C-alpha positions, -999 to +999 in steps of 0.1 A: -004-001+000+017+032-009+026+058+021-006+085+025+017+111+033+040+108+001+007+105-019-005+135-002+027+154-010+028+145-044-008+155-047-002+187-034+024+196-059+008+183-089-021+206-078+000+237-075+015+230-110-020+227-124-024+260-108+005+276-126-006+257-160-039+272-159-022+306-151+000+300-181-026+294-203-049+322-196-017+344-199-014+329-235-053+333-243-050+371-231-022+373-259-038+358-284-072+378-280-056+410-280-033+403-315-068+391-330-083+425-318-053+443-330-057+430-367-086+451-376-065+482-380-032+467-388-014+468-421-009+439-445+029+437-432+019+438-394-013+416-402+015+388-413+036+393-379+006+388-360-010+362-379+024+346-376+024+356-335-012+342-330-003+305-347+025+301-323+006+315-293-019+289-305+010+259-308+022+272-272-018+271-261-021+235-277+010+222-256-001+237-226-035+222-225-018+188-233+000+195-206-027+209-182-051+174-196-018+151-182-017+169-145-054+163-141-052+128-147-027+124-128-044+145-097-071+121-101-054+090-103-034+105-066-067+114-053-080+079-064-052+061-045-052+087-015-087+077-009-082+041-010-055+046+018-078+067+038-104+037+035-075+016+051-066+039+076-100+055+087-091+065+125-059+083+114-084+106+091-111+114+120-085+133+137-078+169+123-048+171+139-036+138+126-041+152+089-017+178+098+006+156+116+008+135+085+014+167+061+040+178+083+060+142+084+053+144+044+077+174+042+096+158+067+100+128+044+111+150+017+135+166+035+152+136+048+154+124+012+170+156-001+196+151+031+203+121+019+208+128-014+233+151-004+251+129+023+252+103-002+267+128-028+236+121-058+237+081-052+203+077-032+175+094-047+143+084-025+114+103-012+117+134-034+109+147-075+143+139-094+153+160-127+177+157-145+201+143-122+196+165-096+168+169-069+141+190-076+127+214-043+093+212-037+078+250-035+068+242-002+102+236+010+115+269-007+089+291+013+103+278+045+127+301+047+115+335+034+140+360+017+150+385+042+122+416+045+151+441+041+161+425+007+151+442-026+131+421-052+128+437-089+110+409-102+077+425-085+085+457-102+088+444-137+066+422-160+070+387-152+057+358-176+061+322-171+078+304-200+077+267-206+102+267-235+142+278-237+132+304-261+108+321-282+093+352-288+069+377-268+044+401-287+045+437-272+017+463-280+031+495-276+014+521-253+004+542-282-015+570-257-042+575-287-079+579-284-111+574-309-128+603-324-166+614-324-183+609-356-217+616-368-247+589-369-240+568-398-209+582-412-180+561-423-158+548-395-123+569-393-091+553-394-076+549-356-045+548-348-030+516-360-014+494-333+025+490-331+035+453-325+069+441-317+079+411-312+107+405-282+129+372-288+142+355-254+166+332-246+165+314-214+197+311-199+206+287-164+223+304-134+238+287-113+250+290-074+276+265-058+281+257-024+314+239-014+308+212+007+331+190+025+330+154+029+338+160+070+306+180+070+284+158+048+295+126+072+289+146+104+266+172+099+233+173+122+218+206+108+194+209+085+211+207+054+182+212+029+175+247+053+211+256+044+202+245+006+170+268+006+188+298+018+217+297-008+194+293-033+168+322-025+202+345-020+216+338-054+184+337-071+172+372-059+206+389-062+210+374-099+175+384-105+183+418-092+214+422-113+200+414-146+167+432-140+192+464-133+214+456-163+184+463-182+166+493-167+201+510-173+200+504-211+171+526-209+174+561-232+200+581-211+193+619-198+214+641-179+193+659-154+205+689-132+193+695-099+157+686-085+137+706-116+153+681-139+143+654-124+108+668-124+111+676-159+115+640-166+082+630-146+062+655-153+068+662-191+092+636-210+073+603-201+039+597-215+014+596-188+002+560-195+029+550-176+031+541-140+064+559-132+086+552-103+121+560-090+144+534-092+175+554-077+211+545-063+218+550-026+238+580-031+213+598-055+185+586-030+209+605-001+216+635-022+177+640-027+168+631+009+190+658+025+172+685-002+147+708+017+124+735+003+126+770+010+100+763+039+127+739+050+108+706+045+125+678+030+120+673-005+116+635-002+076+627+014+072+601+041+052+572+028+047+541+052+029+523+022+062+521+001+094+497+009+117+527+008+093+547+030+097+575+009+083+591-022+095+615-048+068+639-061+043+613-054+061+584-073+074+556-055+113+555-047+131+524-049+166+524-035+193+499-046+229+501-040+256+524-063+268+496-080+238+475-092+218+502-109+251+521-113+285+510-118+307+523-092+302+537-056+290+571-053+269+573-086+243+597-088+223+575-112+188+560-112+158+550-135+125+570-136+098+554-157+077+520-156+098+491-149+067+470-152+068+483-188+100+484-199+115+452-185+100+417-188+116+388-172+107+353-185+109+327-158+115+291-161+105+292-123+126+257-120+148+253-089+171+226-081+202+210-066+229+187-080+262+177-073+289+190-103+325+187-105+348+217-104+385+217-113+393+238-081+369+226-052+364+190-061+327+182-060+304+210-053+264+212-044+251+234-073+217+257-072+204+262-106+174+288-117+164+295-155+151+328-167+156+359-193+150+390-188+148+418-219+139+454-226+099+452-241+095+493-241+123+517-245+099+547-242+091+537-208+117+556-188+152+569-189+183+560-170+191+592-154+227+608-144+220+633-117+244+667-113+233+690-087+221+722-090+245+749-080 
């Protein structure tokens, strides 16, 4: 008889995967519908591009629907298996606390399985899901140790698109700010502004974070090895994605600004009002602005407890990054002013795994892998500014 705890843990993972797949299908359908609506006002050349994009999305939807169907079948089979197991052990299910204990035990068994994988250097693979010769860490185990609250997660600010392929094209409709016009009854429809559709190519890359683990620590460790892996993967994934996103933000059109008035002009005039503007600043630029006062002695940056930095600039949220992340060196007065969600898209494969790899210097290392790509999607969504204090 199958262990009901293991079955329940597998069922939870499959249900999470199904929810993610449904979200991916919905997002692809929305993209397809947006492109179909744009065909009416497109030129012949644009129609060919749109039709090609629609065909690619439809092929993507077909594959996703098949994956969804397979997940539903697997869930149905696991539910039947779990029900059969529960019928054979009715007394355990009468106590709700017993169910919680079983789930906790299930997580512990998965953790123990990964610990055994670590200690055996990949030889033992029981009790968890494996992928490409490595141990796939379940999402609930990754969430056991949260990223520190003071850490900045730029992925929350940009557009994130889950993808299932290693490369592809993502259609983007440019924000035109155009409007419809009033027309007399029964008069011919006037031509509206044609949508500008571009295809952004993405190519998923694999990023790795290495954890040197000595033979002595593997043999003698009585600490939570899985917790150590989780913490390292979380930290390296956050830092790597932040750096990649910041690198793309720095490719926005460059603009030199002088004094507070220069920044105000960028926000008030240079960026279209269709964009949700934020100020992503280097720590040095933030500090320079935070020290400024108006004629009445009031600080320029206004307090706002609803945003992470606790400050707003001319009503826009301020995000503070290290100088060498949004700039290049300590002391750089640089930043991105604009709409990061429109400007940047992160194509996320969202797979986290660990496996033993060979290394010429350190011998065997335990490596964590994440896969994603970051691309610019709208060059008009903001500016990369270099600030000079007003004399």
